[in-house]
Steps between C-alpha positions, in 0.01 A plus 500: 500500500274356224272732322165338424469392133857581418639213318867448392389573145329826589804623708746410224269676249494806710882499511499442120284804433691723745835399322356566154386846629845580628686368187273647239452828696873563514562412141211728387666793695821468304357666185368798697853541681683470168264759339563738780885445481486566119370855592754549764824328384691613804299254704522210252773308686308515831177380324676214304671394825172503685334303240780240506461481885128447468539245227783302673365504851116507471356430155726218384479315841128546503486346142702195633258462804212531247622180341521325832159615618343416161639148521366457849164618374506241234568233770265631765219586259490172307591658175687322216795613291306363209264806498588698195478848682740374766749346254491811282548734801790284629666510153469886492637519845800294410567709185442819711748394761760415243452837310520685834814324617681487178396844339320738739721465811824529321366797294402679823842423642662647191287810512625567867861431399476751206335758708756462778779543241342827385385349172122572544453704181709288255372285212604189699283596796200588279522160322527320848210709631284442192570122533391517860176675403416246228581203714310653794186548276536132374525383867203702613287360208602153610405570858157633392440186301590282793271701732211458241553133496529460881175718534279365219631144481374452147441147384 
């Protein structure tokens, strides 16, 4: 079935926005869950495991598909990689992916391991948790900049 006026570009753009909502929405919820767990430490393992699940199975795959749909939009929309806003957003995306894969995901994994071992209140856990919070804030800022560039397309 063909929807009148629906081009390949428009459909891919719809998927792109939907994936952005999914990825950014899940990521935004992590701070809320972690704040709640800080007030109820007996639930911290459950919360951190839940965040790890959401990150591994939903947010990260959505970010990967955002790259695919973004590249398709460049192709279908007649855009050029020479556009400064696009080059900048792609550069930030690459840095974000590396930081997430090399620092945030292993930090989250370490938090789960320490909590499972009963080391939730230790100095080691607090250091790992603090690193996760700082990296999470940096990643959030990077995502906000990318969204700004995608929406405003400054010249």
